[in-house]
C-alpha positions in Angstrom: 64.7 119.2 66.1 64.5 121.4 69.1 67.2 121.9 71.7 64.9 120.3 74.3 65.0 117.1 72.3 68.8 117.1 72.4 68.8 117.8 76.1 66.4 114.9 76.7 68.6 112.6 74.6 71.6 113.4 76.8 69.7 113.0 80.0 68.9 109.4 79.0 72.5 108.6 79.7 72.4 109.8 83.4 71.1 112.6 85.6 73.3 115.7 85.2 73.7 119.2 86.5 73.3 122.0 83.9 77.1 122.4 83.9 77.7 118.7 83.3 75.0 118.7 80.7 76.6 121.6 78.9 80.1 119.9 79.0 78.6 116.7 77.7 76.7 118.6 75.0 80.0 120.2 73.9 81.8 116.8 73.6 79.0 114.8 71.9 75.8 116.1 70.4 77.4 119.5 70.1 79.3 118.2 67.1 76.0 118.0 65.3 73.7 120.5 67.1 75.0 123.7 68.5 73.8 125.5 71.6 75.5 127.8 74.1 75.3 127.3 77.8 72.7 130.0 78.5 70.4 128.4 76.0 70.8 125.0 77.6 70.0 126.4 81.1 66.9 128.2 79.7 65.7 125.1 78.0 66.2 123.0 81.2 63.8 125.4 83.0 61.2 125.0 80.3 61.6 121.2 80.5 61.1 121.3 84.2 57.9 123.4 83.7 56.6 120.8 81.2 57.3 118.0 83.7 59.9 116.4 81.4 62.7 116.7 84.0 62.9 116.5 87.7 65.4 118.6 89.6 67.0 117.9 92.9 69.4 120.2 94.7 72.7 118.8 95.9 74.3 120.8 98.8 78.0 121.4 98.3 80.4 123.0 100.8 82.5 125.8 99.6 80.7 126.0 96.3 77.2 126.9 95.2 74.7 124.1 95.4 74.2 122.0 92.3 70.9 121.2 90.6 70.7 117.7 89.2 68.3 117.1 86.3 66.7 113.7 85.7 64.5 112.8 82.7 61.0 111.8 83.8 58.5 109.3 82.3 56.8 112.3 80.6 60.2 113.3 79.2 60.8 109.8 77.9 57.4 109.8 76.3 58.1 113.2 74.7 61.4 111.8 73.4 59.7 108.7 71.9 57.1 111.0 70.3 59.9 113.2 68.8 61.6 110.1 67.4 58.5 109.1 65.5 58.2 112.4 63.6 59.8 112.6 60.1 63.3 114.0 60.0 64.3 116.2 57.1 67.9 117.1 56.5 68.9 120.6 57.4 69.3 122.9 54.4 72.9 124.0 53.6 73.4 127.7 54.4 77.1 128.4 53.7 78.3 131.8 52.6 81.6 130.2 51.3 79.6 128.2 48.8 77.7 131.3 47.7 81.0 133.1 46.9 81.8 130.6 44.2 78.8 131.8 42.2 80.5 135.2 41.8 84.0 133.9 41.4 84.9 136.6 38.9 84.0 139.3 41.5 85.5 138.0 44.7 89.0 138.2 46.2 90.3 134.8 45.1 93.3 135.0 47.3 91.1 135.5 50.3 88.9 132.7 49.1 91.9 130.4 48.9 92.8 131.3 52.5 89.3 130.7 53.7 89.3 127.3 52.0 92.6 126.4 53.7 91.1 127.5 57.1 88.0 125.5 56.4 90.0 122.4 55.5 92.0 122.8 58.7 88.9 123.1 60.8 87.4 119.9 59.3 90.8 118.2 59.7 90.8 119.1 63.4 87.2 117.7 63.8 88.1 114.6 61.9 91.0 114.0 64.3 88.8 114.6 67.3 86.1 112.2 66.0 88.8 109.6 65.3 90.1 109.9 68.8 86.6 109.4 70.2 86.2 106.3 67.9 89.5 104.9 69.1 88.9 105.7 72.8 85.3 104.6 73.1 84.6 102.0 70.4 87.8 100.3 69.4 87.2 96.5 69.6 84.5 96.7 72.2 81.1 95.1 72.1 78.3 97.6 71.8 74.9 97.9 73.5 72.0 99.5 71.6 72.8 103.0 72.9 76.5 102.7 72.0 75.6 101.4 68.6 73.5 104.5 68.0 76.3 106.8 69.0 78.7 104.9 66.8 76.4 105.3 63.8 76.3 109.0 64.4 80.1 109.2 64.9 80.7 107.3 61.6 78.5 109.9 59.8 80.5 112.7 61.4 83.8 111.0 60.3 82.5 110.7 56.7 81.2 114.2 56.6 84.5 115.7 57.8 86.4 113.6 55.3 84.1 114.7 52.5 84.5 118.4 53.5 88.3 118.1 53.6 88.3 116.5 50.1 86.0 119.2 48.8 88.3 121.9 50.1 91.3 120.3 48.6 89.5 119.9 45.2 88.4 123.5 45.3 91.9 124.7 46.1 93.3 122.5 43.2 90.7 123.9 40.8 91.5 127.5 41.8 95.3 126.9 41.3 94.6 126.8 37.6 93.7 130.5 37.8 96.2 132.9 39.2 94.7 135.9 40.9 95.7 138.2 38.0 93.9 136.0 35.5 90.7 136.1 37.6 90.9 139.9 37.8 91.4 140.2 34.0 88.3 138.2 33.4 86.3 141.0 34.9 87.4 143.4 32.1 86.4 140.8 29.4 83.1 139.9 30.8 80.2 141.0 28.6 76.9 142.0 30.2 74.0 139.5 29.7 71.2 140.5 27.4 67.8 140.9 29.0 
């Protein structure tokens, strides 16, 4: 997926300024696809060049004028075409996981701290997702767009819960090995034969 696809998805909700789009990105798709504000503005310019968005200027007094971006028929066609392409899961690239493959040679105390921080990050996200679920979806009938957002949100909730459980399991497994015991394993380790 490209950033342009994510922007077009958000513009299907309503026309938005770049600022409003960036804020919306941060509180919705940004949980699953990251981009900083300058990237969003650059991509909006490219989408305009391709004819996928129209831009109109809104004059404001006391503030700079605002550019409102609206998805075009061409943009909707591009979005439909993107949705028909196969979607492969992103590969996991996580340096924390790599550290476990050299557990005898890393600072286990630091690793425990990193696991606790990771657990806390996922706990925070889980609470934010739960608040979105409660605020936007609790007991309300859904249209097709809202159902799609709910499906994505449920995946986010499950992912965060799984990450929290994994961090807790890893911390529990490491508790069986005090730091000194891990360090002493280094001295007993025999080199592998070639």
